[in-house]
DRENVO-598526 format. One record per atom (N, C-alpha, C): residue number from 1; atom name; y, x, z. Coordinates in Angstrom, 1 decimal. Example, Ala and Ser with C-alpha at 12.3 -4.5 7.8 and 13.67 -1.06 7.14 Angstrom:
2
    i  at      c2      c1      c3
    1   N    -5.7    13.2     7.8
    1  CA    -4.5    12.3     7.8
    1   C    -3.3    13.2     7.8
    2   N    -2.2    12.8     7.1
    2  CA    -1.1    13.7     7.1
    2   C     0.0    12.9     7.9
***
This chain:
84
    i  at      c2      c1      c3
    1   N    -1.1     0.9     0.0
    1  CA     0.0     0.0     0.0
    1   C     1.2     0.9     0.0
    2   N     2.2     0.5    -0.8
    2  CA     3.4     1.3    -0.8
    2   C     4.6     0.4    -1.1
    3   N     5.8     0.9    -0.7
    3  CA     7.0     0.1    -0.9
    3   C     7.4     0.1    -2.3
    4   N     8.3    -0.9    -2.7
    4  CA     8.7    -1.0    -4.1
    4   C     9.4     0.2    -4.6
    5   N    10.0     1.0    -3.8
    5  CA    10.8     2.2    -4.2
    5   C     9.9     3.4    -4.6
    6   N     8.6     3.2    -4.4
    6  CA     7.6     4.3    -4.7
    6   C     7.1     4.0    -6.1
    7   N     7.0     5.1    -6.9
    7  CA     6.5     5.0    -8.3
    7   C     5.0     5.4    -8.3
    8   N     4.2     4.6    -9.0
    8  CA     2.7     4.8    -9.0
    8   C     2.4     5.2   -10.5
    9   N     1.7     6.4   -10.6
    9  CA     1.2     6.9   -11.9
    9   C    -0.2     7.3   -11.7
   10   N    -1.0     7.1   -12.7
   10  CA    -2.4     7.7   -12.8
   10   C    -2.4     8.9   -13.7
   11   N    -2.9    10.0   -13.2
   11  CA    -2.9    11.2   -14.0
   11   C    -4.3    11.7   -14.1
   12   N    -4.5    12.6   -15.0
   12  CA    -5.9    13.2   -15.2
   12   C    -5.9    14.6   -14.6
   13   N    -7.0    15.1   -14.2
   13  CA    -7.2    16.4   -13.7
   13   C    -7.2    17.4   -14.8
   14   N    -6.5    18.5   -14.8
   14  CA    -6.5    19.5   -15.8
   14   C    -7.7    20.5   -15.6
   15   N    -8.3    20.9   -16.6
   15  CA    -9.4    21.9   -16.5
   15   C   -10.7    21.2   -16.4
   16   N   -11.7    21.7   -17.2
   16  CA   -13.0    21.1   -17.2
   16   C   -13.7    21.4   -15.9
   17   N   -13.5    22.6   -15.3
   17  CA   -14.2    22.9   -14.0
   17   C   -13.8    21.9   -12.9
   18   N   -12.5    21.6   -12.9
   18  CA   -12.0    20.6   -11.9
   18   C   -12.6    19.3   -12.1
   19   N   -12.7    18.9   -13.4
   19  CA   -13.2    17.5   -13.7
   19   C   -14.7    17.4   -13.3
   20   N   -15.5    18.5   -13.6
   20  CA   -16.9    18.5   -13.3
   20   C   -17.3    18.7   -11.9
   21   N   -16.6    19.7   -11.2
   21  CA   -17.0    20.1    -9.9
   21   C   -16.0    19.8    -8.8
   22   N   -14.9    19.1    -9.1
   22  CA   -13.9    18.8    -8.1
   22   C   -14.3    17.8    -7.1
   23   N   -15.2    16.9    -7.4
   23  CA   -15.7    15.9    -6.4
   23   C   -14.8    14.7    -6.3
   24   N   -13.6    14.7    -6.8
   24  CA   -12.7    13.6    -6.7
   24   C   -12.6    12.7    -7.9
   25   N   -13.4    13.0    -8.9
   25  CA   -13.3    12.2   -10.2
   25   C   -12.4    12.8   -11.2
   26   N   -12.2    12.2   -12.3
   26  CA   -11.4    12.7   -13.4
   26   C    -9.9    12.3   -13.2
   27   N    -9.6    11.2   -12.5
   27  CA    -8.3    10.6   -12.4
   27   C    -7.8    10.8   -11.0
   28   N    -6.5    11.0   -10.9
   28  CA    -5.8    11.0    -9.6
   28   C    -4.6    10.1    -9.6
   29   N    -4.2     9.6    -8.5
   29  CA    -3.0     8.8    -8.4
   29   C    -1.8     9.6    -7.9
   30   N    -0.7     9.5    -8.5
   30  CA     0.5    10.2    -8.1
   30   C     1.5     9.2    -7.6
   31   N     2.0     9.3    -6.4
   31  CA     3.0     8.4    -5.8
   31   C     4.2     9.3    -5.6
   32   N     5.3     8.9    -6.2
   32  CA     6.6     9.7    -6.0
   32   C     7.7     8.8    -5.7
   33   N     8.8     9.4    -5.1
   33  CA    10.0     8.7    -4.8
   33   C    10.2     8.5    -3.3
   34   N    11.3     7.9    -3.0
   34  CA    11.5     7.6    -1.6
   34   C    10.8     6.4    -1.2
   35   N    10.4     6.3     0.0
   35  CA     9.7     5.1     0.5
   35   C     8.4     5.5     1.3
   36   N     7.8     4.5     1.9
   36  CA     6.7     4.6     2.7
   36   C     5.4     4.3     1.9
   37   N     4.3     5.1     2.3
   37  CA     3.0     4.9     1.7
   37   C     2.0     4.7     2.9
   38   N     1.2     3.7     2.9
   38  CA     0.2     3.5     3.9
   38   C    -1.2     3.8     3.3
   39   N    -2.0     4.7     3.9
   39  CA    -3.3     5.0     3.4
   39   C    -4.3     4.3     4.3
   40   N    -5.3     3.7     3.7
   40  CA    -6.4     3.0     4.5
   40   C    -7.7     3.7     4.1
   41   N    -8.3     4.4     5.1
   41  CA    -9.5     5.2     4.8
   41   C   -10.7     4.6     5.4
   42   N   -10.6     3.4     6.0
   42  CA   -11.8     2.8     6.5
   42   C   -12.5     1.9     5.4
   43   N   -13.8     1.6     5.6
   43  CA   -14.4     0.7     4.7
   43   C   -13.8    -0.7     5.1
   44   N   -13.9    -1.7     4.2
   44  CA   -13.4    -3.0     4.4
   44   C   -14.0    -3.6     5.7
   45   N   -15.3    -3.6     5.9
   45  CA   -15.8    -4.2     7.1
   45   C   -15.3    -3.5     8.4
   46   N   -15.1    -2.2     8.4
   46  CA   -14.6    -1.4     9.5
   46   C   -13.1    -1.8     9.8
   47   N   -12.4    -1.9     8.7
   47  CA   -11.0    -2.3     8.8
   47   C   -10.9    -3.7     9.4
   48   N   -11.7    -4.6     8.9
   48  CA   -11.7    -6.0     9.4
   48   C   -12.1    -6.0    10.9
   49   N   -13.0    -5.2    11.3
   49  CA   -13.5    -5.2    12.7
   49   C   -12.3    -4.6    13.5
   50   N   -11.6    -3.6    13.0
   50  CA   -10.5    -3.1    13.8
   50   C    -9.3    -4.1    13.9
   51   N    -9.1    -4.9    12.9
   51  CA    -8.0    -5.9    12.9
   51   C    -8.4    -7.2    13.6
   52   N    -9.7    -7.5    13.8
   52  CA   -10.1    -8.8    14.3
   52   C    -9.5    -9.1    15.7
   53   N    -9.3    -8.2    16.6
   53  CA    -8.7    -8.6    17.9
   53   C    -7.3    -9.0    17.8
   54   N    -6.6    -8.7    16.7
   54  CA    -5.2    -9.0    16.6
   54   C    -5.0   -10.3    15.7
   55   N    -6.1   -10.9    15.3
   55  CA    -6.0   -12.1    14.4
   55   C    -6.5   -13.3    15.2
   56   N    -5.9   -14.4    14.9
   56  CA    -6.3   -15.7    15.5
   56   C    -7.6   -16.1    14.9
   57   N    -8.4   -17.0    15.6
   57  CA    -9.6   -17.5    15.1
   57   C    -9.4   -19.0    14.8
   58   N    -9.8   -19.4    13.5
   58  CA    -9.7   -20.8    13.2
   58   C   -10.9   -21.5    13.7
   59   N   -12.1   -20.8    13.6
   59  CA   -13.3   -21.4    14.1
   59   C   -14.3   -20.3    14.2
   60   N   -15.4   -20.5    15.0
   60  CA   -16.4   -19.5    15.2
   60   C   -17.2   -19.4    14.0
   61   N   -17.7   -18.1    13.7
   61  CA   -18.6   -18.0    12.5
   61   C   -19.9   -18.7    12.7
   62   N   -20.5   -19.1    11.6
   62  CA   -21.8   -19.7    11.6
   62   C   -22.8   -18.7    12.2
   63   N   -23.8   -19.2    12.9
   63  CA   -24.8   -18.3    13.6
   63   C   -25.5   -17.4    12.6
   64   N   -25.7   -17.8    11.4
   64  CA   -26.4   -16.9    10.4
   64   C   -25.5   -16.0     9.6
   65   N   -24.2   -16.1     9.9
   65  CA   -23.2   -15.3     9.2
   65   C   -23.0   -14.0     9.9
   66   N   -22.9   -12.9     9.2
   66  CA   -22.6   -11.6     9.8
   66   C   -21.2   -11.6    10.3
   67   N   -21.0   -11.1    11.6
   67  CA   -19.7   -11.1    12.2
   67   C   -18.7   -10.2    11.4
   68   N   -19.2    -9.1    10.8
   68  CA   -18.3    -8.3     9.9
   68   C   -17.8    -9.1     8.7
   69   N   -18.7    -9.9     8.1
   69  CA   -18.2   -10.6     6.9
   69   C   -17.3   -11.7     7.3
   70   N   -17.5   -12.3     8.5
   70  CA   -16.5   -13.3     9.1
   70   C   -15.2   -12.6     9.3
   71   N   -15.2   -11.4     9.8
   71  CA   -13.9   -10.7    10.1
   71   C   -13.2   -10.4     8.7
   72   N   -14.0   -10.0     7.7
   72  CA   -13.4    -9.7     6.4
   72   C   -12.8   -11.0     5.8
   73   N   -13.5   -12.1     6.0
   73  CA   -12.9   -13.4     5.5
   73   C   -11.6   -13.7     6.2
   74   N   -11.6   -13.4     7.5
   74  CA   -10.4   -13.7     8.3
   74   C    -9.2   -12.8     7.8
   75   N    -9.5   -11.5     7.5
   75  CA    -8.5   -10.6     7.0
   75   C    -8.0   -11.1     5.7
   76   N    -8.9   -11.5     4.8
   76  CA    -8.5   -12.0     3.5
   76   C    -7.7   -13.2     3.6
   77   N    -8.0   -14.2     4.5
   77  CA    -7.2   -15.4     4.6
   77   C    -5.8   -15.0     5.2
   78   N    -5.8   -14.0     6.1
   78  CA    -4.5   -13.6     6.6
   78   C    -3.6   -13.0     5.5
   79   N    -4.2   -12.2     4.6
   79  CA    -3.4   -11.5     3.6
   79   C    -3.0   -12.5     2.5
   80   N    -4.0   -13.3     2.0
   80  CA    -3.8   -14.1     0.8
   80   C    -3.4   -15.6     1.1
   81   N    -3.5   -16.0     2.4
   81  CA    -3.2   -17.3     2.8
   81   C    -4.5   -18.1     2.8
   82   N    -4.4   -19.2     3.6
   82  CA    -5.6   -20.0     3.8
   82   C    -6.1   -20.9     2.6
   83   N    -5.2   -21.0     1.6
   83  CA    -5.6   -21.9     0.5
   83   C    -6.5   -21.2    -0.5
   84   N    -6.9   -20.0    -0.4
   84  CA    -7.7   -19.3    -1.3
   84   C    -9.1   -19.1    -0.8
***
């Protein structure tokens, strides 16, 4: 996530050795300009679990539903609104 003042560009890695052995893939993202950038390094279920204590509960998850997936659903409802 980044502010509107930050420019987002996708660049390629130069050099065949970097592309083959770099471990990061062929493409990199370049973020430039003034503004804030937030990096999220957790998996989506781990992020949802970390955010779950700060979110309200509409209803308890079904007994056969994984609590992690219920938390992910709650995060997605919080981000995109309850109508989706």
